[in-house]
N, C-alpha and C positions, 0 to 999 in steps of 0.2 A: 287281342289277348286280354284276359281278365286280370284285374289288379290283384296283387298278393301283398302280404305283409312281410317286410324285410327288416332286419335289425341293423340299424345305422348308428354310427358314433357321431354324436352331436356336440360333445364337449370333452375337453381333455385338461388335465392338470398334473402338476408334479411338485414334489418337495425335495430339493437337493440340499443336504446339510451344509452349513457354512464352514465346518472344520475340515481343512485340507490336510491330508496326511500323505507325505511323499515317501518314496522308498528309503531314502536315507534316514527317515525317522525311525527305522527299524535297526539302525546300526548298533544300538546298544542291546538288542535282543540276544539271548542265548538260545540257539536252535538245537533241537534234539531229533534223533531218528525215532521211528515207531518203537524200537526195542529199548528206548531209554538211554541210548548212548549219545553223548554230545557230539555234534557234527564238528569235525576237525577242519573247519574253514572259518575265515572271518565273516562277520555279518555282511560286510561290504561285498565280499565275493559272492555270498548267497543271494543278496538282493540284486547284484548285477546279472547273475544267471537267471534269476526269477524274471527280470525284465525281458531278457532275451527269449525266454520260453513263452511268456504270457502276453507281452506288450504292455503290461500294466505298470505305469510309472507313478501313479498317485490315485487316491481314492478319498471319499468323504465319510466322516464320522459325525454322529449327533453330539450335541453338547449335553452335559450331565443332567440338565433340567428336562430333557425330552425323552419320551418313550415311543414305541412303535405306533400306538393309537394316535398320538399327537401328529406324527408324520402323515398318517392316513387321513386325518382330519384336514390338515393343510392342503394336501393334494385334492381332496374331495371338494373343498371350498372353491378351488380354481376350476375344477371340472364343472361344477354346478353353475358357476358364474359364466363360464365359456358356453355352456349349453343354454343359458338364459332361461332357466326353469325355476319354478318354486320347489324347493326341496320336499315340501309336503306332498308333492305329486309322485314321489318315488314309490315304486311298488316293491323293489328289493334293494338292499344294500349288502353287497357281497365283498368281504375283505379276505383276500388271499394273503396268507402269512404262514410261518412255520414254527414260530417260537413265542407267539403272544407278546405281551409287554414284558420287557426286562429292564430293571433299574440299573443305573451305573454302579450301584453298590451291592447288587444282588442279581446273579445271573438266572435265578429260578424263573421259569416261565409263568406268567400270570395270564390265564385264559378265562378267568371268571370275573365279570361277565366277558363275553366274547369281544374281540376288538370291534366287530361290526356294531355291537350294542353300544360300546363306548363312543364310536364315531357318530352314531346316530344321536346319542345324547349330546355330544359336543356341538353337533349341527343344530340342536334345538328342535328336532323334528318331533311333533306330538302325535302324528298319524299312526295309530296302532296297526294299520294295514300295510305299513312300510316294513316289510319283513327283513330283519338284519341277522346275518349268520356269517361265520367264518368258513374258509375253505383251506384245508391243509393238503397240499398235493405236490410238495417240493417246489423247485423253481418254476415249473409249469403252472403253478396255481392261478396266476392272473389269467393266462390264456384259457384255462379250464373254467374260470369264473365267467369269462365272456361267452364261452360255449354254453354254459348253463343259462346265462341271460338270454341267449338266442332261443333256447328251448322255451323259456318262459314267455318270451314275446311272441314267438310263432304259434304257440298253443293258445294265445289269447289271454293268458293268465297275468300278463304284465304289459304296460305301455312304456314305462321308463325304469331303467335299472342302472344303479351306480355300482361299478366294479372297481375295486381298489386293490393295489398290490403294495404292501408295506413291510419293511423288514429292517431290523437293527442287528446286523450280523457281527458287528465289532464287539458285541458283548457276549457272544457265544463262540468266539474263535480263540484257539489256544495260542498265546503269545510265544510259545516255544515250538510251534509247528510252522514250517515254512508256508504252509497253505493259508495261514492267517493273513498274509499279504494280499490274497485274492479278494477277501470279503470286505464289504462296505455297507453303508446305510442309505436308505432313501425310500421314496414313495411315489407312485404314479396312479392316476385314476382316469376313468372315462365314464361318460353317461351314454348309454345306448337307448335308442327310442325306436318304436315300431313305426315304419313309414310305408304307405301304400305305393306300389309302383307296378306298371305293366311290363317293365323290363327288370332283370335282376340287378340289385344294388346291395350295398352293405355286405353282410356275411353271406357268402355263396356256398361254402362247404366247410366241414371240419373233420378232423381225424384225431383220435386219441388211442394210445396203447400203454399197457402197464406190464413190464417184464419183471415180475417179482420172484419168479421161481428160482432163477440163478443170479439175479442182479440186485436184489433188495438191499444187500449189505455194502454196496459201493459208496453210499453216503450213510453215515450213522453217527451216533453220539458216543463219545468215549472220554477217558481221562486224559489229562495233560501228558504230553510226551516227556516232560521233565519229571523224573521220579521223585524229586524233592519239592514239587510244587506245593505251595503253602496250603491250598485247600484241596485235599486229596479226593473229596467227594464231588467236586465240581465236574460237570460234563461239558464237552465241547464238540463242535461239529468236526467230523473226521471224514476223509475222502480217500478212496483208492484211485488216485488221479490217472494212473496209466491205464487201468481197465476201463475207467469211465470214458477217457478219451477215445479208446478203441470202440467202445459200445456206441458212443455218439456218432462216430464216423460211419459205422456199419448200419445204423438204424434211422437217424434223423433224415438224411436225404431221401430214403425210401418212403418215410412217412409223409414228407412234403409232397413227393411225386404222387403218392396215392391220393392225397387230398386234392391236388390239382386235377387229377383224372376224374374225380367225383363230379367236378363242374366243367369238365371238358376244356380246360385251359392249359395251354402249352407254356413252358418256362420262358419262351421268347416274349410272351405277352405280359410278363411280370415286371413291374416298375421298381419295386422295392422288396427286399427280404429283411424283415425285422425279426431278428433272432435273439434268443437269450444269450447273454455274453458273460461267460465265465473265464474265457481264455481267448485272446484275439487270434492266435495262430490256429486254435482248434476250429473257430468259426470260419476262418479262411479255408481250412481243409474241408469242412462240411460243405461250404458253398461250391468248392471245386468238384467235390464228388456229386453234388446235386446236378450240376450242369453236365457232368460226365455221363449221368444216367440218360441224358438226351444226346449223347455223342457230340457234345460241345466242349471244346478244349479249354476255352477261356470264358469267364463270366464277364458281363458288361461292367464298365467302370461305374462307380457310385451306386451299384445296385444294393449294397449292404452297408448302410450307415453304422458307424461304430462309436460307442462311448466308453468302452471298457478301459481304454488306456488312461483316462482321466477320472472316471467314476468308479472303477472296479466292478466287482460282481455284487449287484444289489438284489439278486434272486428275483422274487416276484415283481419287484419295482422296475426292473431293467427295461422291459418292452414298453409299458405305458409311459415311462419317462422319456424314452427315445421318441415315441410317437408324438408326445406333446412338444418336445424340443423342435422336431421337424415342422410340425404344424405352425408353431409360433416363430418360425424363421430364426431359430437359434442353433441350427446345424448348417454350417457353411456348405454350399454346393449340393444341398439336399432340399427337395420340396415334394409335395404331394399335390397332384392336380386332379381335376374332375375326370372320372372314368379310369383312373390308374388302378391297376391290379396289384394288391399288396399281399405278401405272404407273412403271416405271423407264426413263429414256431419256437418251441422250448423243449428242454430236456433237463431232468433233474431227479432228485431223490425219489426212490420208489422201486425200480427206476421207471419214470414216467416220461412219455413223449407226447406232445400234442401240436396241432397246427390248425389254423383256419385261413381261408382265402377271403379277401375283402375287396370289394369294388367301391372306390371313393365316389362321393357325390359332390 
């Protein structure tokens, strides 16, 4: 069999902010409904129900001195060190994000220059042929960045690509909306390289879909639910949680199955499912439905490692952070071995869904 070029992950990194925010830190919040009516329950009752529904008990926020590009830079440093490469050798730097840089005292998105340009500058890379750009694709942005990197590598346009997912959601979440407790901050990064092999390795297949016709408004920007909020012009991330939950259950398992079928792999051959984590119980339901598509009643133990209970929803940073934690033995009872088949999948604003299948080396 002739050798082919495959896209392989050779380095990983993450940045998990130091500021730990627990559910009882929201006990002094006043929560409102979408219609502007104050919720007639104590904050403690609300946070207790929130934990029951989402499994999230704590999350991480950045300190006031940091912005999203800083987090991306920290994760990139780790990934480059892990890959043991000269950053000047990078052909592309792709930064998945959705809000650019936001300061602690100003929620306005700063996207000029792009976060990728800022990260490249912070890394001190002088090579003008290292192309830096941002990718805005909702929570699936990092997965889509990896898919784009795979295209670049397999076309011969690139040999080494840095893909980062970084987000500071704490600064774009409405403190008077219960959903604010979902969101967190963080960054994750990988280096992908082209490797010759006579047998399939690395990225084996990928699948993306965008359901904008009837679902583009499930996640959007809107004003605070508090009608007396001090800054009436500020916009925050808003979500139709019930419809999004149902959409994810109906579409994510099918997208993953279609991706597995593209490379003729059965679900029984999958070692790990690394999925975007916005809600622990939703991910459990997605996994159950995925296996049900194969007429399997129960999924194997430890197939889906989870961080959402302690790190919250970090959007584009979730999956690369999870991968890095597993690889560096920071996830108890989870590891990745040679020839393991991994599923990476995400769902988010757009609505967008994507997945790729990966064989570890």
